[in-house]
C-alpha positions, 0 to 999 in steps of 0.5 A, spaced: 276 289 196 282 290 202 285 295 205 292 295 208 295 300 213 294 304 219 287 306 221 287 314 220 282 320 219 287 321 212 287 314 210 280 316 207 277 309 209 271 314 210 272 316 203 271 309 202 265 307 206 261 313 202 264 308 195 261 302 198 255 304 201 255 307 193 257 302 189 252 298 184 257 292 185 255 288 192 262 289 195 265 287 202 272 289 204 277 286 209 281 290 213 288 289 215 291 295 221 289 298 226 288 304 229 285 310 233 281 311 228 278 302 228 271 303 233 269 309 229 270 305 221 268 299 224 261 304 226 260 306 219 261 300 215 257 296 219 257 289 215 260 291 209 268 291 212 270 285 216 275 289 221 282 282 222 287 288 226 294 287 225 297 282 221 304 280 222 308 281 216 309 274 213 301 273 213 299 279 208 302 276 202 297 271 202 291 277 205 293 280 199 291 273 195 286 273 198 283 280 195 280 281 189 283 288 189 286 292 193 284 300 195 288 306 199 283 312 198 288 317 201 289 323 202 296 324 203 302 318 202 310 319 200 311 312 197 306 307 200 309 299 200 302 297 201 301 298 194 307 294 190 306 288 195 298 288 193 302 289 186 307 284 187 301 279 187 297 281 182 291 283 186 288 289 182 290 296 186 285 303 186 289 308 189 288 315 190 293 319 187 296 322 192 304 323 193 309 317 191 303 313 188 302 315 180 310 314 180 308 307 181 299 306 179 299 308 171 293 309 171 289 303 167 295 300 166 297 298 173 291 300 176 286 305 177 287 311 180 282 316 183 283 324 186 284 324 194 276 327 197 272 324 191 268 318 193 265 318 187 271 316 182 272 311 187 265 307 187 267 308 178 273 305 179 270 299 185 264 297 180 268 298 173 273 291 178 267 288 181 263 286 173 269 286 170 274 279 172 278 281 165 279 288 167 282 285 173 287 280 171 289 284 166 291 290 170 293 284 177 299 282 171 301 289 169 302 291 176 306 284 177 310 286 172 312 293 173 314 291 180 319 286 176 321 290 173 323 298 176 323 295 184 327 288 183 334 289 188 338 289 182 334 295 179 334 299 185 341 298 186 343 301 179 338 306 182 340 309 189 347 309 184 346 312 179 343 318 184 348 318 188 353 319 182 349 324 180 350 328 188 358 328 188 358 329 180 361 323 179 361 321 171 363 315 168 369 319 165 373 320 171 
């Protein structure tokens, strides 16, 4: 499993530690990122996690390729770029239903969603992916396709243009 992001309390990594401890699967976690919770998290994860600290942005895509799955157990988010990055590399995603996450992860199709503050649901998702390579591949490929179709520069430009037209009340009939 892998995580990329800040090491803040609201990122839910303590929930992930609990989930990994309860998992039937023997999973290790790679953590790329830094923050005020690092020392505390290193203590609660123990030997289960490897903390890389800050990783240069240009090295992040190759890191996603090392993960069997990416996990984002946040308690709050906007529209997390890290999920789109993981999906773009066909890395299956486990994330919580917060903020804009359900807009980019369709549960069971392009990733797995769990409720925040629910380590038991994270455990179930982790065990599912750890034991089912076919599911990992399917979710990863579906996530990549979703990013290609919904977040290409052309698609983003078209969405932005449509939104601006709505704001100013512009129609094609003018």
